[in-house]
N, C-alpha and C positions, 0 to 999 in steps of 0.2 A: 885516529880511531879506526880500528880494524872493522871492516864491513863484512858481513856474510856473503859468500858467493852463492847468489840465488840460482845459479845454474844447477846446483845440487838438488833443487826441488823440482826440476822439469819433469821427472818421471811421475811425480804426484800431480803436477799440473796437467799433464797429458791424460792421466787416469781420470782425474776429476772432470775434465772437459768432455771427454768421450762418454764416461759413465753417466754423467748428468745431462747428456744430449745437448750440450751448449752448441749454438749455431757456430759453424766453422767459418767465420769471417776470416779476413786476411790475417789479423793478428793471432787469432786462436789456431788457425791452421799452422802458422809458423811455430807456435808454442808446442802444439802436439807433435809436429814433425821433429822438433829438437828433443822433446821428451822421449819419443820413440827411438831416436838415435842413441840416447843414453841407455835405454833399456837394452837395445840390440848389442851394445858394447859391454853389457853385464854390469853397468854402473847404476843400476836401479836398487831400491830398497830391497833387503832380503825377503821381506814379506810379500812384495809384489812379485818377485821372481818365484817364490814358493807357490803363490796362487796361480801363476802361469803354468807352473809345473803340474799342479793338481788338475788344471784344466787341459792337460795334454797339449800344451802349446810350447813351442821352442822360443825362448826369449830372443835368440839371435835373429829370428825372422818375425818378431812381434809386429803386429799391425793394430790399427784402431779397433778392428773387429775382435781381436783377442782381448783387448781391454774391455770392450763393451759386452762380450758374451762369455768370457771365461773368468775375468777378475771381478767385474762389476756385480754380477749376480751373487757371487760368494760373499762380497763385502755387504751388499744390501740384505742378505739373509739374516745377518746379525741384528740389524736394525728392525727388521720385520718381525722376527720371532722373539728376540730377547732385548738386548740393547747394543748400541753401536760400539761400545767400548772394546769388544774383542777385535772388531775390524780396525779400530784406531790403533790398538796395541800391536796388531799384526804389522801394520804399515810403519810404525815407529820403531819396532824391534831392530836392534843393531846386530844381534847375533843370529846367524842363519838357523841354528837349532831351535831357538826360541820362536823365530818367525815361522819355521816349518810346523811347529806344534800348534801355533795360533791359526795358520792356514788350514791345517787339518780340522780344527774345531769349526772354522768357517765353512769348509767343504761339507762336513756333516750337517751343519745347520742348513746349508743350501739343499742337501738331499731331503732333509725334513720338510723344508719350505716347498719344494716341488711336489712332494707327496701330498701335503696338506692342500696346496693349490689345485692339484688335479681333482682331489676329492670334493673340494668346495665348488669348483667349476662344474663338475658332474651334478652335484646337488642343485646348483643354481639352474642349470639347463633343465633338469627334471622339474624344478618349480615353474620355470617358464612354460614348459610343455603342459604341465598340469593346469596352469593358468589359461592357456590356449584352449584346452579341452572344456573348460567351464564357461567360456565366454561365447556370446552369441556370434555367429558367423566366423568364429575362430580368429578374431582380430584382436590384437594386443592394444592396450591403451597407448596414449602418446608417449608415456615414460614407464619405466619398470622400476619398482622399488622392492627389494628382497631383504629378508632377515632369516637367520637361523642361529639359535642359541649355542650351536656346536661349532660355529665358524670362528676363525681366529682374526682378531682385529688387524693384524699386520698384513693380511693378504686380501682384504676387501677391495682395495683399489685394483689389484690384478684381476679379480673376479668381475668387478664392475666393467672393466675394460673388455673382457671376453663376452659378457652379457650384451654390452652395447654393440660389439661387432656382430654378435649372433642375431640380435633382434633389430638392429639398425634404429634403435631408439636410445634416448638418454637412460642411463641405468644408475641407480643408487643402491648400494649394498651395505648392510649394517651387520655388525657382530657385537657381542657383549664386550664392554670395556674391561680390560684385564684388571682384576682386583675389585671390581664394582658390581653390585647387584642392581644398581639404579640406572647406570648410564650405558649408552651404546656408542660405538664409534662407527662412522660411515665414510664412504668414499663415493664420489659421483664421477661419471664419465659421460661425455655428451657427443652427439654427432656433429658433423661439419655444419656450420651455419647457426648452431644454437649454443650460445655461451651459457654456461651453467653456474 
């Protein structure tokens, strides 16, 4: 029985490990190193190479930070704003032209995600500042919970993280659930020492 050569998947293993912030224990470090070597030799998936190119990164010198900061956010943008299928199709594309087209779509989604995120974070900070102005002694409560019906459900986690960093308090951020007038989607981020 012919077995598949699993080394052909090391570029994706490296990407997944780095982009999902998996701890780099001994085994994971070896897998990421081997995956990066395949990428540097041009043996990566056409979609991964196209995403590196759009991120203005040279695959011949690719490092973990390139996967984490150039490729990962572009892939994640699809899942945050629409659905992850565009990212999956990009990574599975075998033809460079098809991969480049998918990567371009992901890049455009990432630009849209960044714009939405900046606006939502600005709105959230304004809400926190408004809350501070109305409270006695200008002191925030022990946790912050925010909602805006114009916010996008796929970005609430990023905003909660920023609010948590800014206020040094646990933050829960909600947005309307896509396609529903009844439900909200939320995400919570907490400070060190307080599990949420």
